[in-house]
C-alpha positions in Angstrom: 59.2 73.3 6.2 60.5 70.4 4.1 60.0 68.0 6.9 56.6 69.2 7.7 55.7 68.6 4.2 56.9 65.1 4.2 55.1 64.4 7.4 51.9 65.5 5.7 52.3 63.5 2.6 52.9 60.5 4.7 49.7 61.2 6.9 47.6 61.6 3.7 49.1 58.4 2.2 48.3 56.4 5.5 44.6 57.8 5.3 44.2 57.0 1.7 45.7 53.5 2.3 43.3 53.0 5.5 40.4 54.1 3.5 41.1 51.8 0.6 41.5 48.9 3.1 38.2 49.9 4.7 36.3 49.9 1.5 38.0 46.5 0.7 36.9 45.2 4.2 33.3 46.4 3.7 33.1 44.9 0.0 34.4 41.4 1.3 32.0 41.6 4.2 29.0 42.3 1.6 30.4 39.7 -0.7 30.3 37.3 2.1 26.6 38.3 3.3 25.5 38.0 -0.4 27.0 34.5 -0.8 25.7 33.5 2.5 22.4 34.6 1.5 22.6 32.7 -2.0 23.9 29.8 -0.2 21.0 29.8 2.1 18.6 30.1 -0.6 20.0 27.2 -2.6 19.9 25.2 0.6 16.3 25.9 1.2 15.6 25.4 -2.6 17.2 21.9 -2.2 15.2 21.2 0.6 11.9 22.2 -0.9 12.8 20.0 -3.7 13.2 16.8 -1.6 10.1 17.9 0.6 8.1 17.9 -2.8 9.6 14.6 -3.5 8.5 13.3 -0.1 5.0 14.3 -1.0 5.1 12.2 -4.1 6.4 9.3 -2.4 3.8 9.6 0.3 1.0 9.8 -2.6 2.5 6.6 -4.0 2.1 5.0 -0.7 -1.5 6.2 -0.4 -2.3 4.9 -3.8 -0.9 1.6 -3.1 -3.2 1.0 -0.1 -6.4 2.7 -1.5 -6.1 2.9 -5.1 -9.4 5.0 -5.1 -8.2 7.8 -2.8 -8.1 11.2 -4.4 -8.1 13.2 -1.2 -5.6 16.1 -1.1 -3.3 15.9 2.0 -0.1 17.6 3.6 2.7 16.7 5.7 5.5 18.1 8.0 9.1 17.2 8.3 12.1 18.6 10.1 13.1 21.0 7.2 9.5 22.2 6.0 6.3 20.8 4.7 4.6 19.6 1.6 1.1 19.6 0.1 0.0 16.9 -2.3 -2.9 17.5 -4.8 -4.4 14.7 -7.1 -4.8 16.5 -10.5 -6.4 14.3 -13.0 -6.7 10.5 -14.3 -7.2 8.7 -17.5 -8.1 5.0 -18.0 -6.0 2.8 -20.3 -8.1 -0.4 -20.8 -10.5 -2.0 -18.0 -7.8 -2.2 -15.4 -5.1 0.3 -16.0 -5.2 3.9 -14.8 -2.7 6.7 -14.5 -2.9 9.6 -12.0 -1.2 12.8 -12.2 0.0 14.1 -8.7 1.4 17.5 -7.8 3.4 18.0 -4.8 4.6 21.4 -3.3 7.5 21.4 -1.0 8.1 24.6 1.2 11.3 25.1 3.0 11.6 28.6 4.7 11.0 31.1 1.8 11.7 28.5 -1.0 8.9 26.3 -2.9 9.4 23.6 -5.4 6.5 21.9 -7.3 7.0 18.6 -8.8 4.4 16.5 -10.7 4.3 12.8 -11.1 2.5 10.6 -13.3 1.5 7.3 -11.5 0.4 4.1 -13.3 -2.1 1.7 -11.2 -2.5 -1.8 -12.5 -4.6 -4.0 -12.1 -7.0 -1.2 -11.2 -8.5 -1.1 -8.8 -7.4 -4.6 -7.4 -6.1 -7.8 -8.8 -9.0 -9.7 -10.3 -8.7 -12.5 -7.8 -10.0 -10.2 -5.1 -13.1 -9.9 -7.2 -14.4 -13.3 -5.9 -15.9 -14.8 -2.9 -13.5 -17.8 -3.4 -10.4 -17.8 -5.8 -8.3 -21.0 -6.2 -5.1 -20.1 -8.0 -3.7 -23.7 -8.6 -4.9 -26.2 -11.3 -6.6 -28.5 -8.9 -10.3 -29.2 -8.1 -12.3 -27.0 -5.8 -14.8 -29.0 -4.1 -18.1 -27.4 -3.2 -20.0 -29.8 -1.2 -22.3 -30.4 1.7 -24.2 -27.4 3.0 -21.4 -25.0 1.6 -23.2 -21.6 0.8 -21.3 -19.0 -1.2 -23.0 -15.6 -1.7 -20.8 -14.3 -4.3 -18.7 -15.5 -7.5 -16.4 -18.3 -7.5 -13.4 -18.9 -9.7 -10.7 -21.5 -10.0 -7.9 -22.0 -12.3 -8.6 -25.8 -12.5 -11.9 -27.5 -12.0 -14.8 -27.0 -9.7 -17.1 -29.7 -8.5 -20.6 -28.6 -7.1 -22.3 -31.2 -5.4 -24.7 -32.2 -2.6 -26.6 -29.2 -1.3 -24.0 -26.4 -2.0 -25.5 -23.3 -3.2 -23.9 -20.2 -5.0 -25.8 -16.9 -5.3 -23.4 -15.9 -8.1 -21.4 -17.5 -10.9 -19.1 -20.4 -10.9 -16.3 -20.1 -13.5 -13.3 -22.4 -14.1 -10.3 -22.4 -16.4 -11.0 -26.2 -16.7 -14.4 -27.7 -16.1 -17.3 -27.0 -13.8 -19.4 -30.0 -12.7 -22.8 -30.1 -11.0 -25.7 -32.2 -11.3 -28.0 -29.3 -10.0 -27.6 -26.3 -12.1 -30.4 -24.5 -10.2 -28.0 -24.3 -7.2 -25.8 -21.9 -9.1 -27.8 -18.7 -9.5 -25.2 -16.9 -11.4 -24.6 -19.7 -14.0 -21.7 -22.1 -14.5 -18.8 -21.5 -17.0 -16.2 -23.8 -18.2 -13.0 -23.4 -20.1 -12.7 -19.7 -19.4 -9.5 -17.7 -19.5 -7.4 -18.2 -16.4 -6.5 -15.6 -14.0 -2.7 -15.5 -12.9 -2.7 -15.7 -9.3 -1.6 -12.5 -7.6 1.4 -14.0 -6.1 2.8 -14.7 -9.7 5.6 -17.1 -8.8 6.9 -14.4 -6.4 5.5 -15.2 -3.2 8.6 -14.8 -1.2 9.3 -11.2 -2.6 5.7 -10.3 -1.8 5.9 -11.4 1.8 9.2 -9.5 2.1 7.3 -6.2 1.4 4.9 -6.9 4.3 7.9 -7.6 6.4 9.2 -4.2 5.7 5.8 -2.6 6.3 5.3 -4.1 9.6 4.9 -2.0 12.7 5.3 -5.0 14.7 7.4 -8.1 14.5 7.0 -11.2 16.2 8.9 -14.4 16.6 7.2 -17.8 15.1 5.0 -19.8 17.5 3.2 -16.6 18.6 -0.5 -16.2 19.4 -1.7 -12.9 18.2 -4.6 -11.9 20.5 -7.0 -9.1 18.8 -7.6 -7.0 22.0 -3.8 -6.6 22.9 -2.7 -6.3 19.2 -1.3 -3.0 18.1 -2.7 -1.1 15.0 -1.3 -1.6 11.8 0.5 -4.6 10.3 2.0 -7.6 12.5 4.5 -9.8 11.0 5.3 -13.1 12.4 8.5 -15.0 11.4 6.9 -18.4 11.2 3.8 -19.9 12.3 1.1 -18.2 14.2 -2.3 -18.3 15.8 -4.8 -15.5 15.6 -8.0 -14.9 17.8 -10.4 -12.2 19.1 -11.2 -8.7 17.8 -8.5 -6.4 16.3 -8.5 -2.6 15.8 -10.0 -1.2 12.7 -7.6 -1.8 9.7 -5.3 -4.4 11.4 -3.4 -7.0 9.4 -1.4 -10.2 10.5 1.1 -11.7 8.2 3.0 -15.0 9.1 5.9 -16.3 7.0 4.6 -19.9 8.1 1.1 -21.0 8.7 -1.5 -19.0 10.4 -4.2 -20.7 12.4 -7.5 -18.8 13.0 -9.3 -20.0 16.2 -12.9 -18.5 17.4 -14.1 -15.3 16.3 -11.8 -13.1 14.6 -12.9 -9.8 13.1 -12.0 -6.0 13.0 -13.6 -3.5 15.4 -16.1 -1.3 13.8 -17.3 -3.6 11.2 -14.3 -3.7 9.0 -12.4 -6.5 7.5 -8.8 -7.8 8.7 -6.0 -8.6 6.1 -4.8 -12.1 7.1 -2.0 -13.5 5.1 0.6 -16.6 5.4 3.1 -17.9 3.0 2.7 -21.5 3.8 -1.0 -21.8 4.5 -4.2 -20.8 6.6 -6.2 -23.0 8.8 -9.6 -21.8 10.1 -11.2 -23.8 13.0 -14.7 -23.2 13.9 -15.0 -19.5 13.1 -18.7 -18.5 13.3 -17.9 -14.8 12.9 -14.6 -14.3 10.6 -14.6 -11.1 9.0 -11.3 -11.1 6.8 -9.5 -10.9 3.5 -7.8 -14.3 3.7 -4.6 -14.8 1.0 -2.1 -17.4 1.1 0.0 -18.9 -2.0 -0.4 -22.3 -0.2 -3.3 -24.3 1.0 -6.6 -22.8 2.8 -8.3 -25.4 5.0 -11.5 -24.9 6.7 -12.4 -27.4 9.6 -15.9 -27.3 11.3 -18.4 -24.7 10.6 -17.0 -21.4 9.2 -18.7 -18.3 8.4 -16.4 -15.9 6.2 -17.4 -12.1 5.1 -14.9 -11.0 3.1 -12.9 -12.8 0.4 -10.4 -15.8 0.2 -7.7 -16.1 -2.3 -5.4 -19.2 -2.0 -3.3 -21.7 -3.9 -5.6 -24.7 -3.1 -8.7 -24.8 -0.8 -10.4 -27.4 1.5 -13.9 -26.4 2.5 -15.9 -27.9 5.5 -19.4 -29.0 4.8 -21.4 -26.4 6.7 -19.5 -23.2 5.8 -20.8 -20.0 4.3 -18.8 -17.2 2.4 -20.2 -13.9 2.0 -18.2 -11.7 -0.5 -17.1 -8.0 0.6 -15.0 -6.0 -1.6 -11.6 -5.6 0.1 -11.0 -1.9 -0.8 -14.2 -1.0 1.0 -13.1 -2.7 4.2 -10.5 0.0 5.3 -7.4 -1.8 4.8 -4.3 -0.2 5.9 -2.0 -2.5 3.9 -1.8 -3.0 0.1 -3.5 -6.2 -1.5 -1.1 -8.6 -3.3 -0.7 -8.2 -7.0 -1.5 -4.7 -7.4 1.4 -2.3 -8.4 1.8 1.5 -8.4 4.7 2.8 -10.7 5.8 6.4 -11.2 6.1 6.3 -14.9 7.7 10.0 -15.3 7.9 13.0 -13.2 9.0 16.7 -13.7 9.6 20.0 -12.0 7.1 22.5 -12.4 8.8 25.8 -11.2 10.9 27.0 -8.1 10.0 30.1 -6.2 12.1 32.1 -3.8 10.9 34.8 -1.8 13.6 37.2 -1.2 13.5 39.3 2.2 
């Protein structure tokens, strides 16, 4: 009887220990599931945060290209999606704006909402692009022969209007404006006005590095870029380049050297091209040129040139029978930022995080 009692007690002990171990195992398994669930939630919360951050970055890129764009948009990434909304804006002076942007990131069952305050200046574009012709250096801009300008003209040096040259807008210079026929300038002539600092601001190399980074196509120097064969977006040439033909809407060609324009150069659909070169631009007999021309160097027109758009250059040499008609660049469906315009995220903050448990 005593041995049977001992065996019964041992069996009970084994059963108790087994139950305890089973409960411990179940508790550990439950804790592991909870930890895995919490870790998953935290991972998705972090992913939602970076998706919202990606939305703010996308908003900054949009404002850089089109400062007036306030349309909501969304995007998809491998970890989830983001939705961006432009909330409100305020003006600080004639050329400075702040815009509040909200971006919501969604990763699985987690959401993060971030708000960024962006400063845009000079708004909506650098003042150099408010003119049909802008010359940034302190030389003399000669408007002579049969040059006609439908728009305003500005130079940081002097302007000499002579011959049969005619301007429908104003002619302004930080130096002197000379003309023997004031009636040929309909908008008036203004000397010794405040200079307008050029958009390259002594940092042309850095500005062209931005276009190199944004380029969808990179080509070697000495290339001829033909519009019908060009890819959409920005083409960057590492040296001199020749441009000709009709390009896709919103196209841009930027050269690290000199850009030569031959024949008709325009964008499909009536838009304007963005054509820029660090060393200089030469236009040869372009009867139908629709573009924003930009160079910190020399802009030279040979033969008859008819430009619809705007020209911004360090120095200018105009042919006698050329005509220029101003078109505001931001209305020309450009897909690249204009030089001299800056978008900065002055501050940002996190609104709230939401995780839906399942």
